C-alpha positions as CSV (number, residue, x, y, z in Angstrom):
1,M,39.7,31.5,-13.4
2,N,37.2,34.5,-12.7
3,I,37.7,37.4,-15.0
4,V,35.8,40.6,-15.1
5,I,35.7,42.7,-18.2
6,E,35.0,46.4,-17.5
7,N,34.5,49.7,-19.1
8,G,33.5,48.2,-22.6
9,R,30.4,48.3,-24.9
10,V,29.0,44.8,-24.9
11,I,27.2,43.8,-27.9
12,D,25.3,40.2,-27.9
13,P,23.3,40.5,-31.3
14,K,21.6,37.3,-30.6
15,N,19.9,38.4,-27.2
16,G,19.7,42.3,-28.2
17,V,22.2,43.3,-25.7
18,D,23.8,46.8,-26.8
19,R,25.1,48.7,-23.8
20,S,28.3,49.9,-21.6
21,T,28.6,47.3,-18.9
22,S,30.8,44.6,-17.2
23,L,30.9,41.2,-18.2
24,F,31.7,38.4,-15.5
25,I,33.6,34.9,-16.4
26,V,33.5,32.0,-14.0
27,D,35.0,28.5,-15.2
28,G,35.1,29.5,-18.6
29,K,31.2,30.5,-19.1
30,V,29.7,33.8,-19.1
31,A,28.3,34.4,-15.3
32,A,26.7,37.6,-15.4
33,L,26.4,40.9,-17.3
34,G,26.4,44.3,-15.2
35,E,26.2,43.1,-11.5
36,A,29.0,40.8,-10.5
37,P,27.4,37.2,-9.3
38,A,27.2,36.5,-5.5
39,G,30.6,35.7,-4.1
40,F,32.6,36.5,-7.3
41,T,36.1,37.5,-6.9
42,A,38.2,38.7,-9.8
43,E,41.5,36.8,-10.7
44,Q,41.9,39.1,-13.5
45,T,40.7,42.4,-14.5
46,I,40.6,43.4,-18.6
47,D,40.0,47.1,-19.2
48,A,38.0,47.2,-22.4
49,S,37.6,51.1,-22.4
50,G,36.9,52.4,-26.1
51,C,36.2,48.8,-27.0
52,V,33.4,46.5,-28.1
53,V,32.9,43.3,-26.4
54,C,31.1,40.7,-28.4
55,P,31.1,37.1,-28.9
56,G,33.7,35.3,-30.5
57,L,33.7,35.3,-34.2
58,I,32.5,31.9,-36.0
59,D,34.0,31.6,-39.6
60,L,32.1,29.0,-41.6
61,G,34.9,28.8,-44.0
62,A,38.8,28.7,-43.4
63,R,41.0,26.5,-44.9
64,L,44.4,25.6,-42.7
65,N,47.5,25.0,-44.6
66,S,49.5,25.3,-41.6
67,I,47.3,24.9,-38.5
68,E,49.6,26.4,-36.1
69,A,49.8,29.6,-38.2
70,E,46.4,29.7,-39.3
71,L,44.9,29.2,-35.7
72,A,47.1,31.9,-34.6
73,A,45.7,34.3,-37.5
74,A,42.0,33.3,-36.4
75,V,42.5,34.4,-32.8
76,A,44.4,37.6,-34.1
77,G,41.2,38.3,-35.9
78,G,38.7,37.4,-33.2
79,V,37.8,34.2,-34.5
80,T,37.2,31.8,-31.8
81,S,35.7,28.8,-34.1
82,V,36.7,27.9,-37.7
83,V,34.7,25.7,-40.2
84,V,37.4,23.8,-42.0
85,P,36.7,22.5,-45.4
86,P,37.5,18.8,-46.1
87,D,39.8,19.4,-49.2
88,A,43.0,19.0,-47.2
89,D,45.8,16.6,-48.1
90,P,44.7,13.7,-48.0
91,P,40.8,14.8,-47.9
92,L,39.1,14.3,-44.6
93,D,37.4,11.3,-45.5
94,E,38.4,9.0,-42.6
95,P,37.3,9.7,-39.0
96,E,41.0,9.2,-37.9
97,L,41.8,12.0,-39.8
98,A,39.3,14.2,-38.7
99,D,39.9,13.0,-35.1
100,R,43.5,14.0,-35.5
101,L,42.7,17.4,-36.6
102,V,40.5,18.0,-33.9
103,H,43.1,16.8,-31.2
104,R,45.8,18.8,-32.8
105,A,43.7,21.8,-32.5
106,K,43.0,21.1,-29.1
107,E,46.8,20.9,-28.1
108,I,47.5,24.2,-30.1
109,R,44.9,25.8,-27.6
110,K,43.8,28.6,-29.9
111,A,40.7,28.7,-31.5
112,R,38.2,26.0,-32.1
113,V,38.2,23.7,-35.2
114,L,35.1,22.4,-36.6
115,P,35.8,20.2,-39.4
116,L,33.7,19.4,-42.3
117,G,33.9,15.8,-43.2
118,A,34.1,14.6,-46.7
119,L,30.8,13.6,-48.1
120,T,32.3,11.1,-50.4
121,L,35.6,8.9,-50.5
122,G,38.3,11.1,-51.8
123,L,35.9,13.7,-52.7
124,K,35.4,11.8,-55.9
125,G,31.7,12.2,-56.0
126,E,31.2,8.5,-56.2
127,R,31.0,6.3,-53.2
128,L,29.6,7.8,-49.6
129,A,32.5,8.1,-47.0
130,E,31.9,7.1,-43.4
131,L,29.5,9.8,-42.2
132,V,28.7,8.2,-38.9
133,G,32.1,7.7,-37.9
134,L,33.3,11.1,-39.1
135,K,30.5,12.5,-37.2
136,K,31.5,10.6,-34.0
137,A,35.1,12.0,-34.8
138,G,34.1,15.7,-34.3
139,C,32.7,16.6,-37.9
140,V,29.9,19.1,-37.6
141,A,28.5,18.4,-41.3
142,F,29.6,16.9,-44.8
143,S,30.8,18.7,-47.9
144,Q,32.5,18.4,-51.1
145,A,34.3,21.7,-50.7
146,K,34.8,22.6,-54.4
147,A,34.8,18.9,-55.8
148,P,31.5,18.5,-57.7
149,V,29.2,15.4,-57.5
150,V,28.6,15.1,-61.1
151,D,26.4,12.2,-60.8
152,T,23.3,13.7,-59.8
153,E,21.8,10.4,-58.6
154,A,25.0,10.1,-56.2
155,L,24.1,13.2,-54.7
156,L,20.4,12.1,-54.2
157,R,21.6,9.1,-52.3
158,A,24.0,11.0,-50.4
159,M,21.4,13.4,-49.2
160,E,18.7,10.7,-48.4
161,Y,21.6,8.9,-46.5
162,A,22.6,12.2,-44.4
163,N,19.0,13.0,-43.9
164,T,18.4,9.7,-42.1
165,F,20.9,10.8,-39.4
166,G,19.9,14.3,-39.4
167,F,23.4,15.3,-41.0
168,A,23.6,18.4,-42.9
169,V,25.2,18.5,-46.1
170,W,27.3,21.6,-47.2
171,L,27.8,22.2,-50.8
172,Q,29.2,25.0,-53.0
173,P,26.7,25.4,-56.0
174,Q,28.8,25.4,-59.1
175,D,27.9,23.2,-62.4
176,H,30.9,21.4,-63.2
177,W,30.4,21.5,-66.9
178,L,29.8,25.2,-67.1
179,S,32.7,26.3,-65.0
180,R,35.3,23.5,-65.6
181,N,37.3,25.9,-68.0
182,G,36.5,29.1,-66.5
183,I,38.7,31.7,-64.6
184,A,36.5,34.8,-64.3
185,H,32.7,35.8,-64.3
186,E,31.5,35.7,-67.9
187,G,30.9,39.5,-68.8
188,E,32.5,42.6,-70.1
189,V,35.6,42.3,-68.5
190,A,36.8,38.8,-68.9
191,S,35.6,39.4,-72.6
192,R,38.1,42.4,-72.7
193,L,40.9,40.8,-70.9
194,G,40.5,37.8,-73.0
195,L,39.6,35.3,-70.1
196,A,37.5,32.3,-70.0
197,G,34.5,33.1,-68.4
198,I,32.1,31.2,-65.5
199,P,28.5,32.3,-66.5
200,V,26.0,32.9,-63.4
201,A,24.2,29.9,-64.8
202,A,26.7,27.6,-63.3
203,E,25.7,28.8,-60.1
204,T,21.9,29.2,-60.6
205,I,21.4,25.4,-62.1
206,A,23.4,23.9,-59.3
207,I,21.1,25.9,-56.9
208,A,17.9,24.5,-58.8
209,T,19.1,21.0,-58.7
210,I,20.1,21.0,-55.1
211,V,17.0,22.8,-53.8
212,Q,14.9,20.0,-56.0
213,L,16.9,17.3,-54.1
214,V,15.9,19.0,-50.9
215,R,12.5,19.0,-51.6
216,D,12.7,15.1,-52.5
217,T,14.8,14.4,-49.2
218,G,14.1,16.7,-46.6
219,C,18.0,16.9,-46.1
220,R,19.4,20.1,-44.3
221,V,21.6,21.8,-47.1
222,H,24.0,24.7,-46.6
223,L,25.0,26.3,-49.8
224,T,28.3,28.2,-49.3
225,R,29.9,31.0,-51.1
226,L,27.2,32.2,-53.0
227,S,28.2,34.9,-55.9
228,S,25.4,35.9,-57.7
229,A,22.2,38.0,-57.8
230,A,20.2,35.1,-59.3
231,G,21.6,32.7,-56.8
232,V,20.4,34.6,-54.0
233,A,16.8,35.0,-55.6
234,L,16.5,31.2,-55.6
235,V,17.8,30.8,-52.3
236,K,15.3,33.2,-50.8
237,A,12.6,31.3,-52.9
238,A,13.5,28.3,-51.4
239,R,13.6,29.7,-47.9
240,D,10.1,31.4,-48.2
241,E,9.2,28.0,-49.4
242,G,10.2,26.6,-45.9
243,L,13.1,24.4,-47.0
244,P,15.7,23.5,-44.7
245,V,18.2,25.6,-47.0
246,T,20.8,28.3,-45.4
247,C,23.5,30.2,-47.3
248,D,26.9,32.2,-46.8
249,I,28.6,34.8,-48.7
250,G,32.5,35.3,-48.7
251,V,33.3,38.8,-47.5
252,H,35.5,39.6,-50.3
253,H,32.1,39.3,-52.7
254,L,30.4,42.0,-50.4
255,L,32.9,44.5,-51.1
256,L,34.7,43.7,-54.6
257,T,33.5,42.8,-58.3
258,E,34.7,41.7,-61.6
259,N,36.5,45.3,-62.2
260,D,38.7,44.6,-59.3
261,I,40.6,42.2,-61.4
262,G,42.2,45.7,-63.0
263,F,44.9,44.3,-65.1
264,F,45.0,40.6,-64.3
265,N,45.5,41.2,-60.7
266,P,46.1,37.6,-59.3
267,H,45.1,38.5,-55.7
268,A,41.7,39.1,-57.0
269,R,40.8,35.6,-58.4
270,F,38.3,33.7,-56.4
271,C,36.3,30.8,-56.5
272,P,33.5,31.4,-57.3
273,P,34.5,34.5,-59.3
274,L,34.1,38.2,-58.5
275,R,30.9,38.9,-60.5
276,A,29.3,42.1,-61.6
277,Q,27.9,45.4,-59.6
278,N,24.5,44.1,-59.6
279,D,25.4,40.9,-58.2
280,R,27.6,42.2,-55.5
281,L,24.6,44.7,-54.5
282,A,22.2,41.6,-54.1
283,L,24.7,39.7,-52.1
284,S,25.1,42.5,-49.7
285,T,21.3,42.9,-49.5
286,A,21.0,39.2,-48.6
287,A,23.7,39.5,-46.0
288,A,21.9,42.6,-44.4
289,S,18.7,41.2,-44.4
290,G,19.7,37.9,-42.7
291,L,19.3,35.6,-45.5
292,A,22.9,35.0,-45.4
293,A,26.0,34.8,-42.9
294,I,29.4,36.1,-43.7
295,C,32.6,33.9,-43.9
296,S,36.3,34.9,-44.7
297,D,36.7,32.0,-47.1
298,H,40.3,32.2,-45.8
299,T,42.3,30.3,-48.4
300,P,46.4,31.0,-47.7
301,V,48.1,30.6,-50.8
302,A,51.8,30.7,-51.1
303,A,53.7,33.9,-52.7
304,D,54.7,31.7,-55.5
305,D,51.4,30.6,-56.5
306,K,50.2,33.8,-56.7
307,L,53.3,35.4,-58.8
308,L,51.5,33.6,-61.7
309,P,49.4,34.7,-64.7
310,F,46.0,35.3,-63.6
311,G,44.9,32.2,-65.4
312,E,47.4,29.9,-63.8
313,A,47.3,31.6,-60.2
314,K,45.5,29.6,-57.4
315,A,42.3,31.3,-56.3
316,G,41.7,32.5,-52.8
317,A,42.6,35.4,-50.7
318,T,43.3,35.5,-46.9
319,G,40.4,36.0,-44.7
320,L,40.5,35.4,-41.1
321,E,42.3,38.6,-39.8
322,V,40.2,40.7,-41.8
323,L,36.9,39.3,-41.4
324,L,36.1,41.6,-38.9
325,P,37.3,44.7,-40.3
326,L,36.1,44.3,-43.8
327,T,32.4,43.1,-42.3
328,L,32.6,46.6,-40.5
329,K,33.8,48.4,-43.7
330,W,30.6,46.5,-45.3
331,A,28.3,47.4,-42.9
332,E,29.5,50.9,-42.9
333,S,28.7,51.6,-46.5
334,L,25.3,50.2,-45.7
335,K,24.6,52.5,-42.5
336,L,23.9,49.2,-40.4
337,S,24.2,49.1,-37.0
338,L,27.0,47.3,-35.4
339,S,25.0,44.7,-33.6
340,D,23.6,43.8,-36.9
341,A,27.0,43.4,-38.6
342,L,28.5,41.4,-35.8
343,A,25.2,39.0,-36.1
344,R,26.4,38.1,-39.5
345,I,29.9,37.1,-38.1
346,T,28.6,35.6,-34.7
347,S,25.1,34.4,-33.9
348,A,24.0,33.7,-37.7
349,P,26.8,31.3,-38.4
350,A,26.2,29.5,-35.0
351,E,22.7,29.1,-36.0
352,V,23.9,27.6,-39.4
353,L,25.8,25.2,-37.4
354,G,23.0,24.7,-34.8
355,L,25.3,25.7,-32.1
356,E,24.7,27.6,-28.7
357,S,27.7,29.8,-29.2
358,G,27.8,33.0,-30.8
359,Q,26.3,34.7,-27.5
360,L,26.7,36.1,-24.2
361,A,24.2,35.0,-22.2
362,Q,24.4,33.7,-18.8
363,G,25.7,30.1,-19.0
364,A,27.2,30.7,-22.6
365,V,30.7,29.5,-23.2
366,A,33.0,32.5,-22.8
367,D,34.1,32.8,-26.4
368,I,34.7,36.4,-26.6
369,C,36.2,39.2,-28.6
370,I,37.6,42.6,-27.6
371,F,38.1,45.2,-30.2
372,D,38.7,48.7,-31.0
373,P,36.2,49.8,-33.6
374,E,38.0,53.0,-34.3
375,A,41.4,51.7,-34.6
376,N,43.2,51.9,-37.9
377,W,45.7,49.9,-39.1
378,Q,47.6,48.9,-42.6
379,L,47.2,45.5,-44.0
380,T,50.8,44.5,-45.0
381,P,52.3,41.1,-45.4
382,E,54.3,41.6,-41.9
383,A,51.0,42.3,-39.9
384,L,49.5,39.2,-40.7
385,K,50.0,36.2,-38.6
386,S,48.6,33.6,-41.5
387,R,51.3,32.3,-43.6
388,G,49.0,33.5,-46.3
389,K,49.7,36.9,-47.5
390,N,47.3,36.9,-50.5
391,S,45.4,39.7,-50.3
392,P,43.7,42.4,-52.8
393,W,43.6,44.7,-49.9
394,T,47.2,44.7,-49.2
395,G,48.5,48.2,-48.5
396,Y,45.0,49.6,-47.6
397,M,44.1,50.9,-44.3
398,M,41.7,48.9,-42.3
399,T,39.4,49.9,-39.5
400,G,38.6,47.8,-36.6
401,K,41.3,46.3,-34.5
402,V,41.2,43.1,-32.1
403,K,42.8,43.9,-28.6
404,T,42.3,40.6,-26.9
405,T,40.3,36.9,-27.7
406,L,39.2,34.4,-25.2
407,V,38.2,31.0,-25.9
408,G,36.4,29.4,-23.2
409,G,37.4,32.2,-20.7
410,R,41.0,31.6,-21.5
411,I,42.9,34.7,-22.9
412,V,44.6,33.2,-26.3
413,Y,45.3,36.6,-28.0
414,Q,46.6,40.0,-26.7
415,A,47.6,43.0,-29.3
């Protein structure tokens, strides 16, 4: 279908575009900006007056407990591609399981699903999964999600094997022994509330180990959900050294700290935990500088699993539908340009994945988000399409509302 999007502010961070113009779509791809291509006749016109037209958001971490509901939530949040961790039930450790997930997502015809294959069978950290088969089934990289590889030699061999085929390994840096009994950041708040702490060293020891293995193997590694200033410093040092290490930060960690636990608020329990103010500031600087991409860390949790004491409640918060407004809120606090903010959730994640998406250049796949940057809306359980209503932002006003989402030039959401 030939579509023209008119009267919008087109922002394409990767290609330095930020101007009011028209965007033309032909056969699911961006055909032109500004002037219509020769012979173009619009079959549909979208009026984007007062709105920003940008590449569809790419989320580097979203769990799909209910694939239909969560993909509907994704496109309602302007997210056109979601990276899915392998810690499903059962884990994505067999090609058939990954193939089934990708096929089901295509049937639903909402956001694209980019699965992470399990690095080890059953995520047990012992025997390697069938990486080549998982790659052929559509897995974009390999991960342990939150499950540890306690045996460092097993991790070394896994990274050696992955590097042989040019596969990327995604790891959440958290030392098993230092974090296994903790539920909050080891600091003043945890001490006052009597909560078992997880020290920053749990993250830095894991990063230091992984970085050394990267030096030894050359394997590309993406570190997920950084949470500390010390962790950021280690990643920056590795990058400065020229090592193939990238990272991301959950959007909630850019805005919240350990103080937001309040009086045992289970909606503020995360993995890794919310840390101190100096950590939040360092994470914010890392994202602003381009060192880290931003993701939603979308973790839908049933209401009953949050209506528990803090230490027993499941960690995580819904994120797909608030990734955009929370990123805008973070950027506004730093006086970042809209283009810089959008880069962290479009072109930066695409670069991590090695994809050509996340842009609006001629010939690019027309995955597009159209949103009103000034629209206000209240985050309530009823406002969310996700089955996960768990959020520390419930009741707050959000700024930035998605109006239309296109995937492959096809409208998949309209407010």
